[in-house]
ZAKOL-475810 format. One record per residue: x, y, z of N, C-alpha, C in turn; residue in three letters. Coordinates in Angstrom, 1 decimal, decimal comma. Layout:
BEGIN
PT / nX / nY / nZ / caX / caY / caZ / cX / cY / cZ / rest
PT / X / Y / Z / X / Y / Z / X / Y / Z / ALA
...
# end
This chain:
BEGIN
PT / nX / nY / nZ / caX / caY / caZ / cX / cY / cZ / rest
PT / 156,8 / 103,3 / 60,7 / 156,1 / 103,7 / 61,9 / 156,0 / 102,6 / 62,9 / MET
PT / 155,8 / 101,4 / 62,4 / 155,6 / 100,3 / 63,4 / 156,9 / 100,0 / 63,9 / ILE
PT / 158,0 / 99,7 / 63,1 / 159,3 / 99,4 / 63,6 / 159,9 / 100,5 / 64,5 / SER
PT / 159,5 / 101,7 / 64,3 / 160,1 / 102,8 / 65,3 / 159,4 / 102,8 / 66,4 / SER
PT / 158,2 / 102,4 / 66,7 / 157,5 / 102,3 / 67,9 / 158,1 / 101,0 / 68,6 / LYS
PT / 158,3 / 100,0 / 68,0 / 159,0 / 98,8 / 68,5 / 160,3 / 99,1 / 69,0 / ILE
PT / 161,1 / 99,8 / 68,2 / 162,5 / 100,1 / 68,7 / 162,6 / 101,0 / 69,8 / ASN
PT / 161,6 / 102,0 / 69,9 / 161,6 / 102,9 / 71,1 / 161,3 / 102,1 / 72,3 / ARG
PT / 160,3 / 101,2 / 72,2 / 160,1 / 100,4 / 73,4 / 161,2 / 99,6 / 73,8 / LEU
PT / 161,9 / 98,9 / 72,8 / 163,1 / 98,1 / 73,1 / 164,2 / 99,0 / 73,7 / ALA
PT / 164,5 / 100,2 / 73,2 / 165,4 / 101,0 / 73,6 / 165,1 / 101,5 / 75,1 / ASN
PT / 163,9 / 101,6 / 75,6 / 163,5 / 102,2 / 76,7 / 163,7 / 101,1 / 78,0 / SER
PT / 164,0 / 99,7 / 77,5 / 164,3 / 98,9 / 78,4 / 163,2 / 97,8 / 78,6 / GLY
PT / 162,2 / 98,0 / 77,8 / 161,0 / 97,1 / 77,9 / 161,3 / 95,8 / 77,2 / ILE
PT / 161,0 / 94,5 / 77,7 / 161,2 / 93,4 / 76,9 / 160,1 / 93,1 / 75,9 / ASP
PT / 160,4 / 93,2 / 74,7 / 159,5 / 93,1 / 73,6 / 159,3 / 91,7 / 73,2 / ILE
PT / 159,8 / 90,8 / 73,9 / 159,4 / 89,3 / 73,6 / 158,2 / 88,9 / 74,1 / SER
PT / 157,5 / 87,9 / 73,4 / 156,3 / 87,4 / 74,1 / 155,0 / 88,2 / 73,7 / GLY
PT / 153,9 / 88,0 / 74,5 / 152,7 / 88,7 / 74,2 / 152,5 / 89,9 / 75,1 / PHE
PT / 152,1 / 90,9 / 74,5 / 151,7 / 92,3 / 75,1 / 150,4 / 92,6 / 74,7 / HIS
PT / 149,8 / 93,5 / 75,6 / 148,5 / 94,1 / 75,3 / 148,6 / 95,2 / 74,5 / GLU
PT / 148,0 / 95,1 / 73,2 / 147,9 / 96,2 / 72,3 / 146,6 / 96,8 / 72,4 / LEU
PT / 146,5 / 98,4 / 72,2 / 145,3 / 99,0 / 72,2 / 145,2 / 99,8 / 70,9 / GLU
PT / 144,2 / 99,7 / 70,2 / 143,9 / 100,4 / 68,9 / 142,6 / 101,4 / 69,3 / PHE
PT / 142,8 / 102,6 / 68,9 / 141,8 / 103,6 / 69,4 / 141,0 / 104,1 / 68,1 / GLU
PT / 139,9 / 104,0 / 67,9 / 139,0 / 104,5 / 66,8 / 138,3 / 105,7 / 67,2 / PHE
PT / 138,2 / 106,8 / 66,4 / 137,4 / 108,0 / 66,5 / 136,1 / 107,7 / 65,8 / TYR
PT / 135,1 / 107,9 / 66,6 / 133,7 / 107,6 / 65,9 / 132,8 / 108,9 / 66,3 / VAL
PT / 132,3 / 109,4 / 65,0 / 131,5 / 110,5 / 64,9 / 130,0 / 109,9 / 64,9 / VAL
PT / 129,3 / 110,3 / 66,1 / 127,9 / 109,6 / 66,3 / 127,7 / 108,5 / 67,0 / GLY
PT / 127,0 / 108,5 / 68,1 / 126,8 / 107,5 / 69,0 / 126,1 / 106,1 / 68,5 / LYS
PT / 125,5 / 106,3 / 67,4 / 124,6 / 105,4 / 66,6 / 125,6 / 104,2 / 66,1 / ALA
PT / 126,9 / 104,6 / 65,8 / 127,9 / 103,7 / 65,1 / 128,5 / 102,9 / 66,2 / LYS
PT / 128,5 / 103,2 / 67,5 / 129,3 / 102,5 / 68,5 / 128,7 / 101,1 / 68,6 / LEU
PT / 127,4 / 100,8 / 68,8 / 127,0 / 99,2 / 69,1 / 127,5 / 98,4 / 67,9 / PRO
PT / 127,4 / 98,7 / 66,5 / 127,8 / 97,9 / 65,5 / 129,4 / 97,7 / 65,5 / SER
PT / 130,0 / 98,9 / 65,8 / 131,4 / 98,6 / 65,8 / 131,8 / 97,7 / 66,9 / LEU
PT / 131,3 / 97,9 / 68,1 / 131,6 / 97,1 / 69,3 / 131,2 / 95,5 / 69,0 / ALA
PT / 130,3 / 95,5 / 68,4 / 129,6 / 94,0 / 68,0 / 130,8 / 93,4 / 67,1 / ALA
PT / 131,4 / 94,2 / 66,3 / 132,4 / 93,6 / 65,4 / 133,5 / 93,0 / 66,3 / GLU
PT / 133,9 / 93,4 / 67,3 / 135,1 / 92,7 / 68,0 / 134,6 / 91,9 / 69,3 / PHE
PT / 133,4 / 91,6 / 69,2 / 132,9 / 90,8 / 70,4 / 133,6 / 89,4 / 70,2 / TYR
PT / 134,0 / 88,8 / 71,2 / 134,6 / 87,4 / 71,2 / 134,2 / 86,7 / 72,5 / HIS
PT / 133,6 / 85,4 / 72,6 / 133,1 / 85,0 / 73,8 / 134,3 / 84,7 / 74,8 / PRO
PT / 135,5 / 84,5 / 74,1 / 136,5 / 84,2 / 75,2 / 137,1 / 85,4 / 75,6 / ASP
PT / 136,5 / 86,5 / 75,5 / 137,2 / 87,9 / 76,1 / 138,6 / 88,2 / 75,5 / ASN
PT / 138,8 / 87,8 / 74,4 / 140,4 / 87,9 / 73,9 / 140,4 / 89,4 / 73,3 / SER
PT / 139,3 / 89,9 / 72,9 / 139,2 / 91,4 / 72,5 / 138,2 / 92,1 / 73,5 / MET
PT / 138,8 / 93,2 / 74,0 / 138,0 / 94,0 / 75,0 / 137,8 / 95,3 / 74,5 / ARG
PT / 136,7 / 96,0 / 74,5 / 136,2 / 97,3 / 74,1 / 135,8 / 98,0 / 75,1 / VAL
PT / 136,3 / 99,4 / 75,2 / 135,8 / 100,3 / 75,9 / 135,4 / 101,6 / 75,2 / SER
PT / 134,4 / 102,4 / 75,5 / 134,1 / 103,5 / 74,9 / 134,0 / 104,8 / 75,9 / THR
PT / 134,3 / 105,8 / 75,3 / 134,3 / 107,2 / 76,1 / 134,2 / 108,4 / 75,2 / GLN
PT / 133,7 / 109,5 / 75,7 / 133,6 / 110,7 / 74,9 / 135,2 / 111,1 / 74,4 / LYS
PT / 135,3 / 111,5 / 73,3 / 136,6 / 112,0 / 72,7 / 137,0 / 113,1 / 73,4 / HIS
PT / 138,3 / 113,1 / 73,6 / 138,9 / 114,3 / 74,3 / 138,7 / 115,7 / 73,6 / PRO
PT / 138,4 / 115,7 / 72,4 / 138,1 / 116,9 / 71,6 / 136,7 / 117,5 / 71,9 / ASN
PT / 135,9 / 116,6 / 72,6 / 134,5 / 117,0 / 72,8 / 133,7 / 116,7 / 71,9 / GLY
PT / 133,9 / 116,1 / 70,5 / 133,2 / 115,8 / 69,4 / 133,4 / 114,3 / 69,1 / PHE
PT / 132,3 / 113,5 / 69,2 / 132,5 / 112,1 / 68,8 / 132,9 / 111,3 / 70,1 / GLY
PT / 133,2 / 110,0 / 69,7 / 133,5 / 109,0 / 70,9 / 134,9 / 108,3 / 70,4 / TYR
PT / 135,4 / 107,9 / 71,4 / 136,7 / 107,1 / 71,4 / 136,3 / 105,6 / 71,7 / SER
PT / 136,5 / 104,7 / 70,7 / 136,4 / 103,1 / 70,9 / 137,8 / 102,6 / 71,1 / LEU
PT / 138,0 / 102,1 / 72,2 / 139,3 / 101,4 / 72,4 / 139,4 / 100,1 / 72,5 / ARG
PT / 140,1 / 99,3 / 71,5 / 140,1 / 97,9 / 71,5 / 141,2 / 97,4 / 72,0 / LEU
PT / 141,2 / 96,5 / 72,9 / 142,5 / 95,9 / 73,7 / 142,6 / 94,4 / 73,1 / ARG
PT / 143,7 / 93,9 / 72,7 / 144,0 / 92,5 / 72,3 / 145,3 / 92,3 / 72,7 / ILE
PT / 145,7 / 90,9 / 72,8 / 147,1 / 90,5 / 73,0 / 147,6 / 90,1 / 71,9 / ASP
PT / 148,9 / 90,5 / 71,7 / 149,5 / 90,3 / 70,5 / 151,0 / 90,3 / 70,6 / GLY
PT / 151,7 / 89,8 / 69,6 / 153,2 / 89,7 / 69,6 / 153,8 / 91,1 / 69,0 / ILE
PT / 154,8 / 91,6 / 69,5 / 155,3 / 92,9 / 69,0 / 156,3 / 92,6 / 67,7 / LEU
PT / 155,9 / 92,1 / 66,7 / 156,5 / 91,9 / 65,5 / 155,8 / 92,7 / 64,5 / GLN
PT / 156,7 / 93,4 / 63,7 / 156,2 / 94,1 / 62,6 / 155,1 / 93,6 / 61,7 / GLU
PT / 155,5 / 92,4 / 61,3 / 154,5 / 91,7 / 60,5 / 153,1 / 91,5 / 61,0 / LYS
PT / 153,2 / 91,0 / 62,2 / 151,8 / 90,8 / 63,1 / 151,1 / 92,0 / 63,2 / ASP
PT / 151,8 / 93,0 / 63,5 / 151,0 / 94,4 / 63,8 / 150,5 / 94,9 / 62,5 / ILE
PT / 151,4 / 94,8 / 61,4 / 151,0 / 95,3 / 60,0 / 149,7 / 94,5 / 59,6 / ALA
PT / 149,5 / 93,2 / 59,8 / 148,4 / 92,4 / 59,5 / 147,2 / 93,0 / 60,2 / LYS
PT / 147,4 / 93,0 / 61,7 / 146,2 / 93,6 / 62,3 / 145,8 / 95,2 / 61,9 / THR
PT / 146,8 / 95,9 / 61,7 / 146,4 / 97,2 / 61,0 / 145,6 / 97,3 / 60,0 / LEU
PT / 146,1 / 96,4 / 59,0 / 145,4 / 96,2 / 57,8 / 143,7 / 95,8 / 57,9 / VAL
PT / 143,8 / 94,8 / 58,9 / 142,4 / 94,2 / 59,2 / 141,5 / 95,3 / 59,8 / TRP
PT / 142,2 / 96,0 / 60,8 / 141,5 / 97,1 / 61,5 / 141,0 / 98,2 / 60,6 / LEU
PT / 141,8 / 98,6 / 59,8 / 141,6 / 99,7 / 58,7 / 140,2 / 99,3 / 58,0 / ASN
PT / 140,3 / 98,1 / 57,5 / 139,2 / 97,5 / 56,9 / 137,8 / 97,7 / 57,4 / LYS
PT / 137,9 / 97,3 / 58,8 / 136,8 / 97,4 / 59,7 / 136,4 / 98,8 / 59,9 / VAL
PT / 137,4 / 99,7 / 59,9 / 137,0 / 101,2 / 60,2 / 136,4 / 101,6 / 58,9 / ALA
PT / 136,9 / 101,4 / 57,7 / 136,2 / 101,6 / 56,6 / 134,8 / 101,2 / 56,4 / ASP
PT / 134,4 / 100,1 / 56,8 / 133,3 / 99,4 / 56,6 / 132,2 / 100,2 / 57,5 / GLU
PT / 132,6 / 100,7 / 58,7 / 131,8 / 101,4 / 59,6 / 132,0 / 103,0 / 59,6 / HIS
PT / 132,8 / 103,4 / 58,6 / 132,9 / 104,9 / 58,6 / 133,4 / 105,5 / 59,8 / ASN
PT / 134,3 / 105,0 / 60,4 / 135,2 / 105,5 / 61,5 / 136,5 / 105,6 / 61,2 / VAL
PT / 137,6 / 106,2 / 61,9 / 138,9 / 106,4 / 61,8 / 139,7 / 105,6 / 62,9 / ILE
PT / 140,6 / 104,8 / 62,3 / 141,5 / 104,2 / 63,3 / 142,6 / 105,3 / 63,6 / LEU
PT / 142,4 / 105,9 / 64,7 / 143,2 / 106,9 / 65,1 / 144,7 / 106,8 / 65,7 / GLU
PT / 144,9 / 105,6 / 66,4 / 146,2 / 105,4 / 66,9 / 146,1 / 103,9 / 67,5 / ASN
PT / 147,4 / 103,5 / 67,7 / 147,7 / 102,2 / 68,4 / 148,8 / 102,4 / 69,4 / TRP
PT / 148,8 / 101,6 / 70,5 / 149,8 / 101,7 / 71,4 / 150,0 / 100,3 / 72,2 / ARG
PT / 151,1 / 100,3 / 72,8 / 151,3 / 99,1 / 73,8 / 151,1 / 99,5 / 75,0 / VAL
PT / 150,2 / 98,6 / 75,8 / 149,7 / 99,0 / 77,1 / 150,7 / 98,3 / 78,0 / VAL
PT / 151,4 / 98,7 / 78,9 / 152,3 / 98,4 / 80,0 / 151,4 / 97,9 / 81,2 / GLN
PT / 151,7 / 96,6 / 81,4 / 150,9 / 96,1 / 82,6 / 151,9 / 96,2 / 83,9 / ARG
PT / 151,4 / 96,5 / 84,9 / 152,1 / 96,8 / 86,1 / 151,8 / 95,7 / 87,2 / THR
# end
């Protein structure tokens, strides 16, 4: 899954070297879980940015975490393992991840 996303980016003409902004989306059922999950990602240097909104399906919320990262399979895999552990601890679902294009 990771390598196929990276290959699609490279094949579309996007330069995959260097740092890119990665977004990870969590599906959260219940507003009460949002503050503790957001606090998990707080960094004083603003290296991790969190936004929340109502989930498109109308039930629950989406918490989006943006971090700067390198588009290498090993690094993304480590991040996904860590984020899945955090999701399990907070009883939420890591739903998706994407690379954010800066314009």
